[in-house]
Every structure is written in structure tokens, then in C-alpha cells.
N, C-alpha and C positions, 0 to 999 in steps of 0.2 A: 518472369514475374518479380515485381519489386516487394521488398520487405517494408513492413510497417510495423508501428507499435498496436498492439492490441489488448484491451482488458478484458480478461477471462473471469466471468462471475459463475461460481458453483455455488448453488443451494443443496445442502445435504443434511442429513443427519449427523448426529457427532458421535461417531463410531471410531473406536480404537482401529489403528491400521490403514485408514481412509487415506489420511494424507501420505502415507507411505506407496499406496498404490496408484494415488495420481501423480505423485513426482515421478514413478517408473515410467508411466505413459509419455512424460517428457523426455525421458533419460533413453529410451528404446528409439525414439525419433531424432535424438541429437539436438534437443531444443533446449537452450540456456533460460532459465525463469529469470528474468531481470528483477521481479519484485514479489513477494508473497505475504499476504495479509489475511489472518481469519479472524472472525469474530461472531458473534451473536447476530442473528438478521433481524428484520422488523416483525418476523414471525416467530412466536414461541417455540422453543425446541428445534429450530432449523437454524444451521450456521451457514455463515457464506465465507468461501474463499475469493480473494481478489488475486489473481495471477497475472502479471504482464509479461508479455513476451514481444520478441521482435521478429516476425516472420512473414511467410506471404499469406495472403488469404486463404490460397486452396489448404494449406497446412493446417490453418487455425480451425477450419471448418472440419477437417479431419480428427482434429484433437478434441472438439467438442463432441464429435460423435462417439469416440471412444472414451471420454469422460462419463458420458451419460450411460454407458455400459455397466458401470460401478452400480452396484447394488444399493448402495447407500446415497446415491447420488439422487437428487428429485429433479433437478435441471439446471441446465448449463448454457450460457449466454456468452457472446463476444460482441465487443464493441471498439470502434475506433476511438482514438483520442477526442475528436471533434464530438463525438457521440455521448462523452461522458463528461462530469463534472469531477475533478480529482484534486488531491492534495496529499503531502506528506508532512510529517513532523519531525523536528530535530532538536535534539537536546545537546549544549556545549557547555563542557566543565571548563572554566578558566580561573586562573589563580587571581585572588581578590586583590592582591597588591594592584594588578592592571586597572581594577574599577576605580579605586582610590589615588592612584599615580599618575594614572594616564586619562587624562578628561576626554581625549579623543574617542575612546571606546565607548563611552556615554553616547556620542553622537553616533556612531556606527550602529549600536543597538536601537536607539530612536528612527534612525533613517531606515533601519531594515524591518521595522514594526515588529520587532522581536520583544519578547517579555523577559524579565529577571524573575526566575520562578523560587530561587532562594539564595540566601547569603550567609556565609559562614567567614570566621576569620582567614581560613585557609583558600577559600574558593569560592565561586559563585555559579549558579547555572543558569544559562540563557534557554528559553524555548522559541524556536521559530516554525511556523506553520505557512506553507505554500507550496510553489513549484520547485522542482529538483534545482533548476538555476538559481532560484532565490536562496536556497539551503546551502547550496553550493558556495553561492557568493558569501555570504555571512562566514560560513568556514574559512574561506580564504582570507577573508577581512579580519578573522580573530587569530588566526595562526601565529601571527608575529607577537601576542600578547601572553602566550603562554598557555595554550590551549592543553589542557590535562586529559579531556575524554570528549568523544564524539559519538553520537549514535542517530541514525535516521531510521523512521520507520518505512515500512512497505506504503506503498500508495493505497490511498483508500480513494473511492470513487462510489458515484452512484450513476446511473444512466439517465440520459435527458428523457428518454421515452419510457413509457410503462413497460415493464417487464412481465407482469401478470402472473407473478409467482403464486400471490395468493389466490387467484381463480384457479391455478391448476391443483393447489393443495384441498380446495373446496370441491373441485370434481372428484379428485381421489377420495375425499371422505365420503361422498356420496355414492361412489361406486363400490366402497367395501360394506 
């Protein structure tokens, strides 16, 4: 079986300890989490975990079944990269002297379609949203200018196909 990158989307209640229980499922199976992002979903009081893993499809199917056994989990899905639209965000903190003394850095920022979000006498901060290879490229382009800090978000994604979570919740409400 061939490994592939999968996006696991988990819709859940926002209860203490759920993240720990979900991560334990991955730990028991010796599966590394490449990226993890949590946020409010499109549904009031329902949260969404987006977890990226690199495994065989049979393993991701078993993971979904185990995750859905958790009491707080409403529904879990998995998708390939081709079935999702995804992005990451990154922030780069660079010495301000580079912005004023090195004109070339302005071209790098412009060419990468990044934005300067703040400027101070000591540093400036650049924001870049895109694919991992784009944020990596900008990191390497800025490294020689005195990169002070760097942080990248986990992947955020939406599926191209309908997941039907709203219908599941409506059915759940009518059953109770």
C-alpha cells in the first residue's frame, strides 16, 4: 500500500480533553501528525479539527472509525489533497534595517505576494498565505536578511465536495 497525504476533518463539541484523546489514537498507532488546526466551524457551538497525516488509505479509514467512537465527536471525514482546497499562513519577523538598506528585499516580498503587516524601528513582520512550498521559499529568501522569528500555521482546508454535517446535526436534533 502506498502512503498519501490525507486531511482528516473532525466535527465535535468543544469539551476539555478531546484533543488529548484524539492525539492518543494517533500515538497508539504510531502515526505522526503533520499538521493540526482547530477552530470554530460553520455551525454554532461546533468545532472543527483539521489534521494532516501521511499514511495508507486503510490506516486513515481505521483512524476515522476510532475517532468517531469518541463521545464528543459528531462526525469525522478524510480527504486527499486533490479533494480539498487548502492553505497555510506564515509570519516572518525581520530586522528593519533590511527593509531600508536592502532594496532587494522589497522585490522578494512583492514577488512572493506577501504583505507587510507591521513596521517598527527594530523589526518588520511579513505575512504570507499559500501552499507549504511557497511559505518555505519565502523563508529561504528572507533568511539572509536577518530573520528574527518565523511561525507557520497548520493547514486550513475545506473539501470540494459537500460533507453534510449540517444535515447530520438537523437529523440528530429531530431524533432527540
